[in-house]
N, C-alpha and C positions, 0 to 999 in steps of 0.2 A: 377671341378675349374678350370679356365682359366685364365692364367697369359698371361696379355694384350702385355708385352713385350714393355710397351711404359714408358712415365716420366709422373707423376705428380706433383705439390706441395701440400700434405697435410697440411701443417701449412696452407698454404693459404686459402685452401679450409674451414678448420676449424676456422680460424681467422673471413672468411666472413660470415658462419652459426651463429658463436657467436653473431655476433652485436643484433641477434635477441633475446638477453637474456640478463638481467632477463625481462625486460618488451618491447614488440614491439612498435615500433615508427612508423611505416608505414604497408600499408595493405601487402607488399612484406614480411616484418617480421613477420607479425600475420600469414602470409601463410605457411612460415618456424615452427611456433610453431604450429601449426596445423597438419603439415606433419611429425613432429617429434616427436608430440603428440599424440593426438587422434587417428589420422590417422593410423601411425604407430602400436599402442596397439590396434587397430581391426582389422591389416592385422596378427600382431603375434598370436593374437587369433585363427583367422580362419586356419592359416597353421597348427597350433598345431593340432586343430580338425582333419585336414584333413592327417595329418601325421599318425592319429591311428585310420582313418574310415576304414571301410572294403573295400574291393576290388570290385570295379562292372565292369560287362562287357559292360554296359549301357555307351555311351560314354557320356550324359548328367550328369548321376550320377557317373562317375567315378572321385574318388576325385584326383587322379594324373592329370587329365585334371584341374579339379577345383584349382587346386596347381599351376600350371602353369600361370594361368589366374591371381593369387592373385600374382605371382611375377612379373607378366606385370603391374599389377596395383600398387604395391609398387615401379616400376620403374618410371611410369609415374608420380605418386604423389610428387617422389622427383624432377622428372625432372620440373616440374610446378612450384614448390616451389625455388630449389636450382640454376637453371640455372641464374636466375635475380640477386641472391646473389655475383655469382661469374663465370660470363660466361666464363670467359679464362680458367678454369680448369674442369668446371662441363658441359659444352657442350661436352665434352669427345665425339668427332668424331669416335675415334677407337672403344670404348665401343657401341657407340649405331651403327657401320657399322657391329658390330658382329652380336649383338643382331636381326638385321633385315635382316641378309644375306639370300638371295633366296635359298643358298646352304644347310642352317640349316632348314630351313623351315619343312621340312619333316621331321627332325630327332629331335626335340625338341618341348616341350610343353609349355616352358617358359623360362624367364632369367631374370637376374639383375645384376647390379652393387652390390660392395660389399663394406662395410668400410663407408667410407668419401664420396665413388664416385668417379668420376674422371676416367682417364684412366689408370686402375691399376688390377683390379681382377673381375673377373664375374662369375656367377653361371649359369650352363644352366640345367636344369631339362629333361631329356633323355626319349624317352619314351619306351625305354626297353633296354635289355643289348646290343643287337646286335647294336642298335642305339647309344648307349654309343660308342662303339667300331668306329663305323663310324666320330662320332663327334670328337671325340679325333684324330682320323688319318686327318682330313679335317683339323681341326683347326691348327695343327701340321705342316702337309706337304704343303696345300695350303696358311694358313694364316700367317705361319711362326711365330707363338706364342705355348707356353707351356701349356699341361694341365693335369691333376691328375685326376684319375677317384676315386668318392667317392659313395658308395651304401649303402644306407639307409636299412636295413633290416624292414620290416615293423612290426608295434606294434601291441600287443593285446588290443583288446577294453575291453576285459573282465576283470573286477576288482572287481567282489565279486564273495564271495565262501558260501557255508551253510554246514554246517558239522551235520548232525544229530546225537544227540548223547543222546537220549532218552529212547531208547532200554532195555528192561529186559536185554537181554544177556544171553539165557538160555542153550546157550551152553557150557557156562563158570560158571554156575552153581556149587556149593555154593559159588564161588570167588565172584559175581555180588550182591550176598544177602548184602554182607559186604561193598562192594566199587564197584564205577562205573569201567567198564571196559575201559573205555576211558582213564583212570587214569591210571592202571597196570602200574608199573614200567617195562623199557625196558631198558637195558644198551647198551650203542654204541660201536662202534668200538675203540674209547678211553678211555673205560670204564666209562663213566660218565652215571649215571642213570637217567632216564626222563621220565616223564607222557607219555604213548603212543600219545597222542592229540598233543605233545608238537612238537614231529617229523613232524607232520601233518601240524599243523599251521606253523610251519619255512618252510616247503619247498613251500607251498601257497605263504609265504610274499616273498621268495627268487625268487618266478617267477613273482612278479609282483603284483600279488591282493592286495587288498587295503583295501578293506572290509571283514571282517569275520565275521559271524554268527552264533553262536552254538546254536542248538535247544535242550533243558534239560527238565527233569522233575520238577515239581515245588519244589519239596522237596529236589532235589540235586542241584540246583542253586548256592548254599552258596560254593559247593565244588569247582565247576567251577570259581567262582569269588575269592575263596580263592588263587586259583592256577593265574589266569591271571591279576588279580585285585589289589590284596593286596601284598605289598612289604614285605619283609622279614625286620622283626623285627632287629633292629640296635645290639642288643646284640647276636642275631643269625647270623647276617651278619659277625659278627667279627670271627667266629668260621669258616666261609669258607674259602678253600683254594682258589688258583688263578682262578683256573677252575671253582669253585662254584660261584666266585664273576664275573665271564664272564656271566657265565649261569643265574645267578640273575637279569644281566643287558637285556640279550637277552631276559627275560620272560617278563621285564616291556616294550621293546618295541614291542613284540609282542602281548602285554595288550593293547596298545594304537590302536589295528586295529581290537580288537573283542568286540563283544557286543554279547546279549544274548536273545533268545527267548524262552518261556515257553510253551511246549505240554502238556497242561491241562489233555486230555486223548491220552494214548500211541496205536493209530490206523493204526499203520505202518508206513515204511517208506513215499511213496507217501504222507500221511498225515502230517508226519513232516516235509517235504518240502513246503508242501501247508502254514503250520502254520508261514512260514519265508517270505510267499510272501510280505509284506509291507516295506520289506529293498530293494527288486527290486525299480529300478528308472521306469521301466515298464515292460511290458509283452512283449516286443519285444525286450529286452536286454538279451544278454546270462549271464550264470552264470555257476560256479562249483558246484556240490556236491560231497564232498570227506566225506565218513563214517568214522566215529571216532574210531570205533574198528576194521579199518583194517590198516596194514601195508604194505607197498610195497617201494622196492627200485630198479630201473632201471639198468640192466648192462649196459647199454647207457651211456654215461659219462652226458648226458642230464636228469635232472629229469624228473619221470612221469608226473608231471603237466606240465612243461615247453613245453613236447612233444605234450599234448592236447591243449595247446595254441597254438605252433608251426603250427600243423594240420589245426585248427580253421581258422588261417590267410590265410592258403593257399588255404583251399578247402571251408571255409565259411561255414561249415556245424557242426552239432553236432556231439561230438565225445564221446566216451566210451573206458576205458582202460580195456584190456582182456588179461585174462590169458590163459594157457594149464590146463585142467582139465582132470584127468582121467574118465573112464567109469563108476569107482566105486562113484566118487564122484560127477558126474554132477548133480545128484538130490540135491544138497545140496546149487546150486547156480542159478541166472537167466544166460540162454543159450542164444545163437545165431547161426545164419545160415548165410551165404551170397557169396560172390563172391570177390576175391583177385582184388583190386583195384591199378593198377600200376603205374599210373601217380603219384607220391605223392608230386612233386616238393620239396622234403626235403631232406637234406645232413646231416644225423646225424651219429655218429661214430658207429662203430660196436662195437660186443658184447664182453665180456670177452676172447670168446676161438678165437676171429678172424671171426666168421662167422656172416653175417648179420642176426640180429633177427626181424629186423622191417618190418611190413606189414601193410596195411590199407585194413581193409573189408569194401564193400560195403552192408551192413545187408538187408537182405530178411525176416527175421524172429526173435523176440524176445519172449523168452518161460521162465515161471517162473519154476524154480525146475520140469524139465523134468525126465521123466523116462528114466531110460538105453534104453528102448525100442523104447521109443518116440526119444531119442537123436539118436538110431542107424539109424533110417528110414527117420528123418527130418533135423538133425543138422550136417551135414558132410559140411565142408569147403574145397572145391576141391584145390589143387595147392598151398596150405598154408605151410609154415615152421613150423614143431612145435617142434623141436628141438630133440636131442638124445633119450628124454625120451616118444616120441611116442611109442606105443605098437600098436599090431595089434592081432586080433582075427579071426579066420578064413579067414584072408586075408584083413578083413576091418578096417578102421582105428579105433579107441575107445578113443581116446583123442577129445574132444572138446575145444570151445573157449568160456569162462563164464566172466562174472563181477568180478571185484576184488574190487570193492567200489570205483570207480573215474570216473567222469562225466562232460561232458561240453555241456549244453544244452541251447536250444532256450526258453526265457520266456514263448513261448507257452505253454510249459508244465505243467505250472500254471493252465492257463485255462483248460486243459485237467483233470487233479486233481481236478479242481474244480466242473466241471461236474460230475465225478465218484462219488465225496463225497455228490453232490446234488441227485444222482438218486442210491446212498445208493449201488454204484457198489464195492462190496467187494468181498474177498476171501471167503474161508470155515471157516474162523479163524474171518473173521468179519474184517479183517484188508482191505486197502487201498493201494496196491502195486504200486512198481513204473515202474515196466517191463509191466504189460499192456498198462501205459502210455507211455514208449517209443516206445511199437509197433503201438500205435496209432500214436504218433509223426513221425514214421517213413514213415507209412503209408499216412500221409497230406502232409510230406513234401518231400516224396520219388516221388510226380507227378511233381514236379518241377526237372529235370536232376541236376540242381545244387545244390540241397538242400538234396539231399538222405543222410540218419542217415550214417555215417561210423564211425566204429570204428575202435580202434588204438591197435594192439597186438603188445608189446615188454617184452621180457622174465622180469619176476620180483623175 
């Protein structure tokens, strides 16, 4: 942001432009209305889309380059309409001198004036952090203006999450015979007792997810609707203390983002995700899968969901949350092998003990519920920090990285699952699993070095 350190008469500019309203009396005034109306609306919409678009290394597809062009277009439109209305102020020689400066050409992608126009303030879109520093130095030292750096972190384009919640839950039987495991009560650090799925939905919304679809069994839909769609009866609401009233209001907020899909046959996790395919805008759109019967909390100050979104923005890859699992328990989970990915481009806070617990793994293998022997021979992850809980057996690491129920996946996974269902590619129990589909996704997208399946490890 550049203060041009010049003078302008804002009142005069606004009075000149306001002569075009409410009714244009000349072609010039019609052009002002068009510029400040439909042209401006179109530019704002395009700019917003570019601000959340995934980054690309190809110049023609790079949203930053396109955003720079939109800024130039906005200035050109305003010049064409405004200068005729107030030439003394909107000719703005200092502003246009800055925007057309040969010294800045190699540092910026675009620029425009701010506010009412004239020689007041300018926005410059720099190519990168180094260019930003060089631009500020040039503007202040050579042009005698003042500059303020502003960095906008890229936003995630992931807006949809699917929560599979239709499984029987045999590990928690017979409790699951009476009640859905996703609705089991869990007491938080404040002493409030909430259903397990509340914490999952709450974390998703706090991370910017806008649409959450819960996959349920047909005879259990009413239980979830009662939680998220039905308000507390007035007579019962009066009995709540202040914390209870706050929670009730929050549940109503969550419910506005929640919808349901029924899985008529319980044919596995992969099948449950496939049942929710219609909620996705297209099969090229990434989405989150968060298992409804898993609870997780990060030692990092950034939530697990937010970490996955941050990695996706930086890396553009599929991401899976991982946890450290002992050899004795590895047979219970989907597990991975891979190599450490060092250049994360991330800056998350450290763990509770002050040691960094963050690592990215370029996955080379995904296996569902491997045996201990298979894991020992095939699922070692070299040079990865596992924490103090790591154990050794005969000098060999016996801790492994396994999924804990949180995934960020490209919509391509739906097509892979669809093929598995059509070909009856199921496991020994007749279930359509997710892990085999993940491994196929890894193989397909791993052919492109920028699309490797990357897994995120943070102690939970």
